[in-house]
N, C-alpha and C positions, 0 to 999 in steps of 0.2 A: 705355243705353249706345250701342247702334247708332242708335237714333232721335235721340239728341242729336248724335251724330257726323254723321248724315245732315243734320240741320238746319244744323249749322255749315258743313259742306262745301257744302251746297246754297246757303247764303247767300253763301259765298265765290264760287261759280261764277256765281250770279245777279248779284252785284255786279260781277264781272269782265266778264260779258257786257253788262251795262248800260253800263259805262264804255267798252267797246270798240265796241259796236254801237248803243247806245240813241239816238244822234242821227243815224244814217244814214237817208237816204231809202229807203223800202221796208220798214223795220222798224217795226211798229206797236205791239208790246208784247213785253216780256220778263217772264215770270212763273215762279214756282216754289213748290213745297211740298216741303220736304226735298230729296231728289235727283231729284224729278220736275220737269223744267224745260221750258218751252215758249217758243219764239221765234216770234212771229206776224208775218206779212208782209202786204203790201198786194196780193199776187198769189199765184197757185198756186206752190208751191215743191217739187214732186215731184222736180225735178232735184237737190235737195240729197242725196237718198238715194245716188245714184251718185257725187256729189262726195265724200260722206262715206266711201264704200267705197274710193275712190281714196286718201283721206287716212288710211285705217285706222281709221275711226270708224263704228260701227254706229248709225245714227239712223233714225227713221221720221217720216213726215209724216201728220198727222191733220187732218181738216176742210179738206183741200186747201191750207191756208195756214199751218199751224203745224208747225214743226220740233220734235219731241219728243225729249228726252234722258232716258234712264233708266239712269244708271250704277249699278254695283253698290254696295251698302252698305259693302263693304270697300275702297272706293276710298281710295288714299293721297293725301296732299297733293300729292306730286309728280305722281301720275297725274291729279289734278284740274287742276293747272296745264297739263299736256300736253293734256288734253281741251279746256280753255279755248282754248289756242293753236290747236289744230286746228279747232275749231268756228268760231272767229273767222275763220280762213283760208278755210274753205269758204263761210261766209256772205258774206264779201267777194267771193269769186269768183262766187258766185251773183248777187249784186247788180250785178256788173259785166257780167253776161250781158245780151243784148238781151231785153227783156220779151216 
């Protein structure tokens, strides 16, 4: 039940991120397994943690270049859409910053 829901919502988020960010310069990979989602960049992306906090989204950065999302398994469709919009916004802001 929860694992199937996580797979469905995770695919929805991953597909949305790929559609919105997949062709942008600076994004090298978007991957996910269930609701564990990673967006890899061609440069260190630690600044995304602060941008996320400003946008009300708790994210972390691993391996210096991967933005990791770990939303709760009880995430609703509406919350998933809100998360997608906020993450796309902070990633675009980050990519517009001087490298």
